[in-house]
KOLKEKOL-791943 format. One line per 2 residues: number of its first residue (from 1); their letters; for each residue z, y, x of C-alpha. Coordinates in pm, 1 decimal, padded with zeros to 6 digits, always signed. Each point is the difference from the previous one (the first is absolute). Layout:
<rs>
NUM	A	Z:Y:X  ...;
</rs>
This chain:
<rs>
1	MS	-00499.5:+00833.3:+01195.3  +00035.6:+00358.1:-00004.5;
3	EN	+00188.5:+00289.0:-00228.1  -00202.1:+00240.1:+00160.0;
5	ES	-00366.8:-00072.4:+00066.5  -00295.3:+00060.7:-00264.3;
7	IS	-00256.4:-00277.1:-00047.3  -00236.7:+00221.1:+00014.3;
9	NP	+00089.3:+00193.6:+00290.4  +00223.2:-00204.7:+00181.6;
11	QY	+00188.8:+00049.6:+00335.2  -00021.6:-00330.9:+00184.8;
13	FE	+00306.6:-00274.6:-00121.0  +00101.6:-00308.6:+00220.8;
15	GV	+00038.0:-00299.4:-00251.3  +00003.7:-00249.2:+00224.2;
17	EK	+00385.9:-00115.1:+00000.3  +00248.2:-00085.9:+00273.4;
19	LL	+00162.2:-00257.4:-00118.7  +00360.7:-00125.2:+00156.6;
21	EI	+00191.4:-00347.3:-00112.9  +00311.6:-00078.8:+00125.2;
23	WF	+00221.6:-00305.6:-00069.6  +00363.0:-00011.5:+00109.8;
25	TP	+00189.3:-00304.5:+00132.3  +00277.4:-00138.7:-00267.6;
27	NP	+00328.4:+00073.1:+00086.7  +00257.1:-00287.0:+00030.8;
29	SS	+00258.0:+00213.1:+00027.4  -00100.9:+00257.8:-00291.6;
31	KN	-00137.5:-00243.9:-00330.0  -00025.3:+00308.6:-00189.4;
33	AD	-00243.2:+00162.4:+00243.1  -00262.8:+00155.7:-00255.6;
35	LR	-00251.1:+00334.3:+00126.1  +00047.8:+00110.1:-00384.0;
37	KI	+00333.6:+00077.2:+00068.2  -00127.7:+00307.5:+00176.8;
39	PR	+00021.8:+00299.7:-00237.1  -00316.3:+00206.5:-00120.3;
41	SM	+00128.0:+00314.3:+00166.1  -00001.8:-00191.2:+00332.6;
43	WD	-00383.3:-00154.6:-00087.3  -00071.7:+00409.7:-00055.9;
45	AL	+00119.4:+00095.3:+00318.1  -00211.7:-00282.1:+00151.0;
47	LK	-00308.0:+00109.3:-00163.6  +00028.3:+00361.0:+00108.6;
49	SV	-00058.2:-00115.2:+00361.1  -00242.7:-00181.1:-00061.3;
51	RC	-00187.5:+00297.6:-00197.8  +00025.7:-00149.7:-00362.3;
53	EI	+00192.9:-00039.2:-00296.2  +00114.7:-00202.3:-00338.1;
55	IS	-00225.0:+00059.9:-00303.4  +00095.5:-00320.5:-00176.4;
57	FK	+00196.7:-00297.8:-00040.4  +00036.6:-00350.9:-00146.3;
59	RN	+00194.1:-00282.4:+00067.5  +00080.1:-00387.7:-00096.1;
61	DQ	+00268.8:-00228.6:+00117.0  -00179.7:-00061.4:+00335.7;
63	ID	-00182.5:+00318.9:+00098.3  +00001.8:+00407.8:-00036.6;
65	AY	-00305.5:+00164.4:+00033.5  -00071.7:+00350.4:+00078.2;
67	VL	-00352.6:+00209.3:-00077.4  -00022.8:+00239.8:+00235.8;
69	SE	-00141.7:+00334.3:+00079.7  -00211.2:-00205.4:+00219.4;
71	SS	-00028.7:-00346.1:-00106.4  +00303.4:-00231.3:-00035.1;
73	MF	+00359.7:-00150.6:+00165.1  +00120.6:-00333.3:-00133.7;
75	VS	+00359.8:-00132.6:+00064.1  +00169.8:-00338.6:-00060.8;
77	KR	+00266.4:-00176.7:+00133.9  -00102.5:-00022.6:+00350.1;
79	RW	-00368.0:+00129.3:+00044.8  -00108.5:+00337.5:-00011.4;
81	IL	-00309.9:+00152.1:-00071.2  -00179.9:+00340.3:+00075.1;
83	KT	-00359.7:+00068.8:-00058.4  -00093.1:+00373.4:+00064.3;
85	CG	-00357.7:+00194.8:+00015.4  -00096.1:+00332.4:+00130.9;
87	TT	+00180.8:+00149.4:+00313.7  +00339.8:-00144.0:-00097.8;
89	TP	+00208.9:-00141.9:+00311.3  +00160.9:-00321.4:-00115.4;
91	LE	+00055.9:-00105.1:+00345.5  +00245.5:+00274.1:-00003.0;
93	CI	+00255.3:-00193.2:-00241.0  +00045.3:-00303.8:+00222.2;
95	EP	+00302.1:+00113.0:+00154.5  +00198.1:+00168.9:-00262.7;
97	LL	-00118.4:-00327.7:-00216.5  +00177.1:-00234.5:+00279.7;
99	QM	+00305.6:+00215.6:-00059.8  +00037.2:-00036.9:-00389.5;
101	AE	-00108.4:-00342.1:-00010.3  +00338.4:-00078.3:+00196.1;
103	TL	+00210.5:+00285.4:-00093.7  -00063.4:-00048.3:-00404.3;
105	AG	-00198.8:-00313.8:-00034.6  +00199.9:-00254.8:+00239.7;
107	YV	-00293.9:-00065.5:+00253.8  +00010.5:-00005.8:+00332.4;
109	EV	-00316.3:-00128.7:+00146.1  -00417.9:-00033.9:-00095.9;
111	DY	-00122.6:-00308.2:-00047.9  -00353.2:+00106.6:-00039.3;
113	LF	-00187.1:+00319.8:+00029.1  -00342.2:+00078.0:-00093.6;
115	YS	-00213.8:+00282.8:+00022.3  -00338.4:+00035.1:-00066.9;
117	RK	-00308.5:+00225.8:-00105.5  -00357.5:+00050.5:-00029.2;
119	NF	-00154.2:+00242.1:+00239.5  +00002.5:+00348.8:-00105.8;
121	KR	-00318.1:+00149.9:-00088.8  +00147.1:+00348.5:+00122.0;
123	PD	+00268.0:-00082.5:+00263.2  -00054.6:+00360.7:+00161.3;
125	LQ	+00214.2:+00120.7:-00351.7  +00323.6:-00228.0:+00096.5;
127	VS	+00310.8:+00115.6:+00116.6  +00192.1:-00169.2:+00284.6;
129	PH	+00098.5:-00306.6:+00043.2  -00281.5:-00062.2:-00225.7;
131	RS	-00274.4:+00164.8:+00209.0  -00139.9:-00354.5:+00142.4;
133	FE	+00115.9:-00345.2:-00046.1  +00090.1:+00003.6:+00384.5;
135	EE	+00227.6:+00320.1:-00057.5  +00122.7:-00255.7:-00311.0;
137	VT	+00077.8:-00339.7:+00198.2  +00160.6:+00247.3:+00297.9;
139	LL	+00272.0:+00105.4:-00292.0  +00036.5:-00364.2:-00121.4;
141	DT	+00079.9:-00147.3:+00303.3  +00278.7:+00232.2:+00093.3;
143	FF	+00169.4:-00187.0:-00298.2  -00166.8:-00367.9:+00036.2;
145	DS	-00031.1:-00096.5:+00350.7  -00174.6:-00300.3:-00092.6;
147	GR	-00249.5:+00099.1:-00248.7  -00356.7:-00056.6:+00006.3;
149	AY	-00306.6:+00211.8:-00092.0  -00350.3:-00072.2:-00091.8;
151	CL	-00362.6:+00137.9:-00192.3  -00180.1:-00228.3:-00188.5;
153	GS	-00371.4:+00099.9:-00084.7  -00212.0:+00193.7:+00170.4;
155	LN	+00130.2:+00295.8:+00229.3  -00318.7:+00233.3:-00050.4;
157	RD	-00007.2:-00043.7:-00394.2  +00238.7:-00162.4:-00210.9;
159	CW	+00366.0:-00127.7:+00117.3  +00346.2:-00057.9:-00078.8;
161	YL	+00272.7:+00062.9:+00229.3  +00329.5:-00256.4:+00003.1;
163	YT	+00329.3:+00011.0:+00164.9  +00260.5:-00281.6:-00003.7;
165	YN	+00315.3:-00074.4:+00071.3  +00214.4:-00308.1:-00075.0;
167	RE	+00329.1:-00077.2:+00168.4  -00041.1:-00212.9:+00235.8;
169	GG	+00254.2:-00342.2:-00014.3  +00123.8:+00124.6:-00320.6;
171	IA	+00104.1:-00171.1:-00350.4  -00371.3:+00044.5:-00143.9;
173	AQ	-00153.6:-00118.1:+00323.9  +00180.1:-00271.9:+00028.8;
175	QY	-00032.7:-00108.6:-00366.4  -00360.7:+00036.0:-00001.8;
177	EN	-00017.2:-00188.7:+00378.0  +00189.0:-00262.4:-00191.6;
179	VG	-00179.9:-00050.0:-00357.2  -00058.4:-00323.0:+00061.5;
181	NG	+00376.8:-00085.2:+00080.1  +00073.7:+00121.1:-00352.8;
183	LS	+00070.9:+00356.7:+00028.5  -00217.0:+00282.0:-00115.3;
185	IE	-00004.5:+00357.4:-00097.3  -00062.7:+00152.0:-00358.7;
187	PD	-00381.8:+00006.6:-00059.3  -00214.1:+00350.0:+00099.4;
189	QT	-00359.3:+00099.8:-00042.6  -00153.1:+00352.3:-00059.3;
191	IE	-00399.1:+00084.5:-00056.5  -00123.9:+00304.8:+00049.1;
193	IL	-00352.0:+00125.5:-00112.6  -00065.9:+00355.6:+00164.7;
195	MT	-00355.0:+00132.4:-00134.2  -00230.0:+00260.5:+00091.1;
197	DL	-00273.0:+00213.5:-00109.8  +00071.3:-00076.5:-00321.8;
199	DP	-00260.9:+00054.2:-00341.8  +00030.3:+00364.0:-00103.5;
201	DV	+00009.5:-00101.5:-00347.7  +00294.2:-00229.5:+00006.6;
203	MA	+00195.8:+00281.7:+00260.8  -00046.4:+00271.1:-00339.6;
205	IF	+00252.7:-00180.3:-00211.2  +00229.1:+00061.8:+00260.0;
207	TK	-00015.5:+00382.7:-00117.1  +00146.0:+00207.4:-00233.5;
209	EE	-00343.0:+00100.8:-00103.5  -00095.5:-00343.8:-00105.8;
211	CK	+00407.8:-00126.7:-00102.6  +00264.0:+00224.1:-00152.4;
213	NA	+00245.2:-00249.3:+00152.5  +00094.4:-00284.2:+00260.2;
215	TE	+00068.7:-00253.2:-00304.9  -00418.2:+00096.7:-00153.5;
217	AT	-00118.0:-00044.2:+00389.3  +00233.3:-00348.2:+00013.5;
219	QR	-00205.1:-00155.2:-00336.6  -00344.1:+00172.0:+00098.0;
221	SG	-00028.7:-00140.1:+00315.1  +00116.7:-00344.0:-00056.1;
223	IE	+00284.0:+00038.9:+00230.5  +00248.8:-00149.9:-00244.8;
225	KL	-00201.7:-00332.1:-00019.3  -00004.5:-00092.1:+00378.1;
227	LP	+00335.8:-00124.2:+00006.0  +00164.8:-00062.3:-00357.5;
229	DM	+00353.0:-00007.6:-00065.0  +00079.3:+00258.2:+00207.0;
231	II	+00223.2:+00284.2:-00080.6  -00239.2:+00306.8:+00059.4;
233	DD	+00122.7:+00363.0:+00154.9  -00279.1:+00211.3:+00037.4;
235	YQ	-00095.5:+00331.6:+00092.4  -00281.5:+00250.5:+00017.1;
237	FE	+00014.4:+00308.7:+00223.6  -00140.9:+00313.6:-00078.9;
239	PC	-00292.0:+00070.2:+00018.0  -00091.9:-00364.6:+00111.1;
241	GY	+00173.3:-00268.4:+00144.5  +00169.7:-00333.5:-00112.7;
243	SM	+00279.6:-00227.5:+00076.1  +00193.5:-00262.9:-00154.1;
245	NG	+00260.6:-00256.5:+00034.6  +00003.8:-00376.2:-00157.7;
247	IS	+00302.8:-00208.7:+00022.1  +00034.2:-00329.9:-00148.2;
249	KH	+00172.6:-00010.6:-00399.1  +00181.1:-00347.1:+00073.5;
251	EL	+00307.2:-00015.3:+00119.0  +00096.1:-00204.9:+00280.9;
253	TG	+00095.1:-00355.1:-00106.1  +00166.0:-00274.3:+00227.0;
255	ND	-00315.1:-00173.7:+00044.5  -00167.5:+00334.0:+00103.4;
257	EY	-00117.3:-00010.1:+00384.5  -00127.1:+00317.2:+00051.8;
259	KE	+00369.2:+00176.9:+00020.2  -00088.9:+00362.8:+00107.1;
261	GC	-00235.8:+00086.0:-00270.6  -00387.3:-00015.3:-00104.5;
263	YM	-00148.5:+00331.9:+00001.7  -00363.2:+00168.5:-00003.7;
265	TI	-00071.2:+00350.0:+00104.1  -00338.6:+00224.6:-00019.3;
267	HI	-00061.4:+00318.7:+00144.8  -00368.8:+00220.3:-00083.4;
269	TP	-00143.1:+00270.3:+00185.5  -00262.1:+00082.1:-00186.4;
271	EP	-00210.7:+00313.3:+00120.2  -00324.2:-00119.6:+00086.0;
273	EF	-00053.8:+00123.1:+00373.4  +00344.4:-00229.6:+00048.3;
275	SY	+00035.8:-00222.6:-00230.6  +00272.6:-00297.8:+00058.8;
277	VS	+00168.7:-00289.6:-00187.0  +00274.8:-00227.8:+00096.6;
279	FE	+00109.5:-00298.0:-00175.1  +00310.2:-00184.8:+00112.9;
281	SN	+00234.3:-00261.2:-00185.1  +00222.4:-00348.0:+00143.9;
283	VA	-00086.2:-00170.1:-00313.1  -00070.1:-00364.8:+00140.0;
285	AS	-00261.4:-00190.6:-00104.3  -00215.6:-00315.3:+00196.5;
287	NY	-00308.6:+00201.4:-00008.5  -00043.9:+00398.4:-00034.4;
289	SD	-00352.2:-00021.9:-00032.8  +00018.1:+00044.8:-00367.5;
291	LI	+00231.2:+00319.0:+00090.2  -00221.8:+00132.8:+00186.3;
293	SR	-00300.5:+00017.2:-00211.5  +00151.7:+00131.5:-00262.9;
295	VI	+00146.7:+00261.5:+00208.6  -00350.0:+00115.7:+00121.5;
297	KV	-00166.5:-00019.3:-00294.6  +00263.9:+00260.0:-00132.6;
299	FQ	-00065.7:+00225.6:+00256.6  -00342.2:-00067.7:+00122.7;
301	PS	+00002.0:+00107.1:+00366.2  -00265.7:+00010.0:+00276.8;
303	KF	+00242.8:-00164.4:+00265.1  +00325.3:-00178.8:-00007.4;
305	LV	+00213.8:-00195.0:+00240.9  +00238.4:-00264.6:-00097.4;
307	TI	+00331.7:-00107.9:+00155.0  +00215.6:-00336.2:-00083.8;
309	FV	+00333.6:+00001.6:+00140.0  +00179.4:-00344.2:-00108.9;
311	SK	+00309.3:-00139.1:+00148.9  +00003.5:-00380.1:+00078.0;
313	TS	+00211.2:-00124.5:-00320.1  -00235.3:+00201.1:-00233.1;
315	KA	-00209.8:-00182.4:-00233.3  -00271.4:+00254.5:+00092.2;
317	ID	+00001.0:-00125.3:+00375.1  -00369.0:-00150.3:-00003.4;
319	AG	-00121.1:+00316.8:-00241.2  -00125.7:+00192.7:+00305.1;
321	HE	-00222.5:-00280.7:+00106.4  -00193.6:+00002.8:-00349.2;
323	LD	-00153.4:+00312.1:+00132.8  -00202.1:-00210.6:+00252.8;
325	YK	-00202.7:-00115.0:-00297.1  -00054.3:+00321.5:-00147.2;
327	TS	-00244.6:+00127.4:+00216.6  -00110.6:+00254.5:-00319.5;
329	IG	+00215.0:+00080.4:-00292.6  -00217.1:+00109.9:-00272.4;
331	EW	-00212.9:+00327.3:+00156.1  +00230.7:-00001.9:+00307.8;
333	KR	-00107.8:-00184.7:+00314.1  +00241.3:-00096.4:+00283.4;
335	RD	-00085.0:+00165.6:+00314.6  +00359.3:-00099.0:+00196.3;
337	IQ	+00282.6:-00266.1:-00042.6  +00284.9:-00049.0:+00266.3;
339	YC	+00324.9:-00239.5:-00010.0  +00330.1:+00104.3:+00165.2;
341	RF	+00287.3:-00227.2:+00016.1  +00362.1:+00131.1:+00070.2;
343	PG	+00323.4:-00158.7:-00019.3  +00086.8:-00105.6:-00342.5;
345	YD	-00331.4:+00154.5:-00144.7  -00379.1:-00006.1:-00002.1;
347	LT	-00225.3:+00278.8:-00046.1  -00410.1:-00005.3:-00117.2;
349	YA	-00178.9:+00377.0:+00028.0  -00342.7:+00011.9:-00170.4;
351	HY	-00236.3:+00294.5:-00028.3  -00289.4:+00006.5:-00277.2;
353	TK	-00265.1:+00256.1:-00078.8  -00214.0:+00033.1:-00292.0;
355	FP	-00375.9:-00124.1:-00025.5  -00202.2:+00107.3:+00157.9;
357	S	+00207.5:+00226.5:+00273.5;
</rs>
């Protein structure tokens, strides 16, 4: 997504995002702790250090969703998600975020942190601390001394990097370890589909030459049908590029187990030379096969990778293993599948390419 690049004679733009998700530990001494108490001016200042800015905003009773100049940010009671593309520097904001969380929102400790990204197509264009995964890990380790770094996929082709931290001996870890004894923590799940080398005809929809505004692109592409029942906040860049956030239309009820809010987000870099699309959602499902099929049929990538993160208490706990049986999805053949088990979470990674590549 770029406001300045031309689709006919583009400068390179890195569509691959850096995804940072932090869960803060419930604070018994501050029952009203809430990240949504942090004022807009503070978010603006934080994002300036990341090299992006807020474009649009929607909220419901569970989550605040921001469309950014480079991707998205989601803020709920104790979960914060930042997803940025281009040459942004999201890890630069960890220190000020932790300070804001303590002084303005009432949180003093981090329960879980996840930082992930696909390998960059042009890592040479990134700036510190994102010039390499090793550099990113070194910085993260200065904040989280028990963090762990991983690489899934093929090091010489498509791969996905992950850094995780969980507060050892903390409330969340204890609850997960004692699920069988009646303790539990709220369900959590995330599916991400990262697509490259996309159909040029589909990508043309996300240019001003084909669609005059974001609403038209959302409707023509079929994005609005991927997860119905979402309030959509979309934006079309000049002369090309597209971002959207979706948040649930329904208010939280007493029986709703997903207390941090359901969302979806899509980001599109349509230039043929480096086309890239990302889809992400935390909507729970016992099987994500239909959703994956809908997404890839809309965008028609040559290649895509899927990651499914699920907590032990999520109804999606077995969804990742469904990919065991999906050696192909339509025209796309599975080339790789891996599993990881972390304290409280299971992860499935799979990579697919279109026949006959």
